[in-house]
N, C-alpha and C positions, 0 to 999 in steps of 0.2 A: 519529463519522462525518461524513463530507465531506458538506455540503448541497449540493443540484444547484438553480441557479434555472432558473425554468420560467416564462413568460409566463403573465401572468394572462389568464384566458381569459373573455371575457364573451360571456353566450348571447344569444341573439335577445330573449329575453323582456328580459333585464336592460337592452340596448342601446334597445329600443323605449320602456320605460319612462324612460331617463334623456331620450332625444330628445323623448319628449313633457313632461318635464319642464322640460327646458330651453325648450321651445315654451312653455309655459304662462307661466314666469316672462318670457321675452321680451315676451310679449304682455302679460302684466301693466303690464312697464314702460313700455312703446309707449302703454298706454291710461291711464296714471296721468300720463304727461306729457302726451297729448293733453287731458287734463279740466284741467289746469294750465294749457297753451296756451291754453286758451278763455276763461281770465280774465286773460290778461295782454295788457291795454289798452294801444294802441300809437297815438300820436299821428303821423300822417305828414306831411310836408312838401313842398308841390309849388309849383311856379313855372308860371304860364299865361298866354301872352303873348298876351291878346285885348283890352288896353286901346287906345285911341286913342293916339297921339302926344302927348306932354307930360303924360299923365294922371298923377295920382298913383299909386301901388300901392293895391290894394285887397285887403283879407282875408277870403275866404269859408271857413266851415267846412262840411265837406261831412259829413252824418250820414246814415248808413242801416241797415237792418235790426239794429234794436235788440233787436228779440224779447224785450220786458219783462215779465217778470213780477214780481208782488210781494215773493218773497222775497230779491230779487238785490240786496242791499243793495250789495255791493261795486262794481257796473255802476254802479248809481245814483250811488254818491258819486263814481267818476271822470267820470260825466256832468256831474254840476254842478261839478267842478271845471274842465270845458270853460269856464265862465264867463270865468275867469280871463284866457281868451285876449283877451277883450275884441273879438271879429271885427267886422267891417264889416256882413257879411250870413252867415246860416244858409240851407243848401240842404238840406233833408229828403227822402229819396227811398223813404220809406216802408217798411212792416212794421215799425212801431214797438211792438205789441202781440204777445202771446203766451199773454195770461190775460184772463179777461172783468172781473177786477178791478183790470185794471195802470194804467188810464188815469191814476187819481190820483198813484200812486206816479210814472209819466212826466212828469206836467205840473211836480211836485217837482223831481224830478230833472234837468230841463230848467231850471228855475230864472231864471235870468240871462239865459239865452239867449232866451227868449220876451221880450225886453225888445229885441232887437236884430232890424232886419227880417228877415225870413225869407221863403221859399217852399217850398212842399211838394206833394206828391203822395201815393197811399194806393199801397199793397201788399196783397197777398192776405192777409197775416198782420195787416192792419189790419180786414179785413171777416169773416176765419173763424178759429175756434179751430184751432191745427194738430193735427194727428193721427199719430198713433203709426204708422210704416210703416217698412218694411224698407228701410234706407240704400241698399243693391246697387241697389235700383231705380233710383236714379239713374244708375249705371253703364249704363243699358240705352237704348236709344231711346225717345224721349217717346210715350207711349201717348196723349194728349190728355187723360187723365182729369185732372181738377182738384178739389180738397178746397173741394165750396161746401155740403156736407149738414150740417157740424157746427155749433156753437152761433156765433151771430153774436156778432162784437166790437161795443163801441161806436163806429163808426167817425164814425157822426153828430155824436156828443158830441166826438168826436175834432177833426175839422173844425172845430166850433163852437169849441172852445177854442182852437186855432192861431191862428182868424181873426180872436176876439175878441182876442187878443194881438198883432194887426197882421200875422201871417204872408199870403202870398198864396196863396189856393187855385188851383192850376194843373190842377185836375181836367177835362181835355179843355177846356182854355181860353187863349186868347192874351190877352195882357195888357201893360201896362209899369209900371213904379215907378220911382220916385227913389232911388238910395243913394248917401248924400253928395252929391256934385254930378254926378254920372253917372245917365243915363237906361239902364235895362234893358228890353230887350223879350223878354217871356219867351213860351215855347209849353208847355206840358205835356200828358200823357196820362193816363188812368187806365190800371190794372195791364194792360201787354200779357201778362203772363202767363195772367192770367184772360180774354184777349180783350175786357176792357172799354176798350182805347183807342180812340178815335174820331176818327182820323187827319183825316179832311176837315173836321170842326171845325175844327182847327189847320192846314190846309193854307194855302200861298200864302206868298209871299217874305216874309222878316223883313223887320221896319222898316228900312230905309236911314236913317233920323233917328235912331235908337239908337245910343248910345255902344257899349253891349254887347249882343249877341244871345244867349241862352242857351235849349237846350230840355231838358226835364227830363222821365225817366220811371223808374218802378220797375225793370221789368226791360228788360234793353237788347237787346230783338229785333231783327235786322237792318231789320225794314221801317218801325221807328220812326225807327231810326239815319239810314238811306237817305233817309226823307222830311226828316228835319231837316236833314242836311247839303245835300241838295238845294236847301232852301229858304231856304239862308245862313245857317244860325246859327252862331255862331263857336265854340260849345262846346256839349255835350251832358252832363248829368250824370246818372249811375242806379246803382243797387246791385242787389240779389237772388242775385247770383250767390255771394258769402260768398268770392271770392276761390278759387272751389274748394270750401274748406273742409278737406278733404282731400288736402293735395297731397303732391308728392314731391321731395326736396331736388335742386337742379340740373337738375329736370325741370318744375316747375309742377304747375296745374291739369288734373287729368284731365277736369273737367264742368265746365259753368258750368249746368247746369238752364235753358237757351233756346239759341237758335241761334247767339250769339256763340262764336266759336272759343276755345278754352280759354287761347289765348297772350294773349288780351285779358280774361282774366277778372277783373284789378284793376289799378288804375295810370291812368296817362295815355299816352294812345295817340292815333294819328290815325285817322279814319274818313272812307271806307273805309281797310283795312288798307292800309298802303304808301304813301298818299299822304301829300303834302308840305303844309307851310302855304303858301297863297297859289294852292293847285291848285282850280278851279272844282269847285264840286258836294263839297267835303271838311270836315271839322269837326274839331276836339279832341273827345275822349270820355276823361270822367274815371269809372271803375268803382269804387265803394267795397268792398273787403269786406266791410264793415260791422262791427258791434260783438257781435252775438249768434249763437246756432245754436238750432235746435228744441229746447224743452225734453225732448224725448225722445231727443235726440242730442248732448249736450252736450261736443262735443271738437271741436279742429281740431290739424292737423297741418302745419306749416312754412306756416301762412296766420295770422297773429294777429289776433285782432278790431283794428279799428282805425275812427281817426275822421280826418280830414284836412283840415289848413288849407293851402288853395290861395290864394297871393300872385298876383293878378291883376296884371299889368304891362304896360305898352305893347308893342305886336307887333313894332314896329319895334327 
């Protein structure tokens, strides 16, 4: 008997089941990758032309958004390894903690870096423990609500420990320090995301006598960047954005969790956007994508956790 070939018929129910199965498998694969990427710690290298003519290059390690918990042994080991870089200066832009018991392990992880000259400000995750939130809320307009009702973190002890190590507390403060043979003029503010920043306290032209003038903030809100730029600071260091954390290849960040545009969510840029070196009222802006995530949302896509080693060189 001759067999007649007939096409296989897929019922709507079977097609839906296959589609759902493929979607689940794809989602599981993407999630697994995103969890892996959140632990793929990366060291970036950037050259920043802000030194006076003839000055020797100076290396600055920018740390931000560690969001450390006691159980993160791999992150702690990677942090400790950064001491081998032997930077000349460390700038820490906040959000170090994500657990009430994280301070001792943070200080141990920083280890030899605490022996290096440093400067720091705090972020919201140095003040208050993180809260489980729907991550899709970050795609919506900012409603102005902030997490300030959770358990308080040991931020006073954190400041005391950093200060005891010789790091300069820049909480709503202007000051100057010597790093190697250069004078740094600093201005720093408390976390703008919590509206703790006191811009009036640090307002005024940056010191003309300093070799380098640097502004520091946790969250790169435009009001802060605008003032630092207008006051003549050569560079501004910030964090907070996580580089977007969930970014799209060839597109970039979707959000910054502040009013900075996503195109400048991480890396070295000019501020205001589009300005050039030498333009009056403009500055360099370095935004770190940070090393951590919320403990409740430990994933990243196309945005690896990072620390940055900036080599300061003469601006000419």
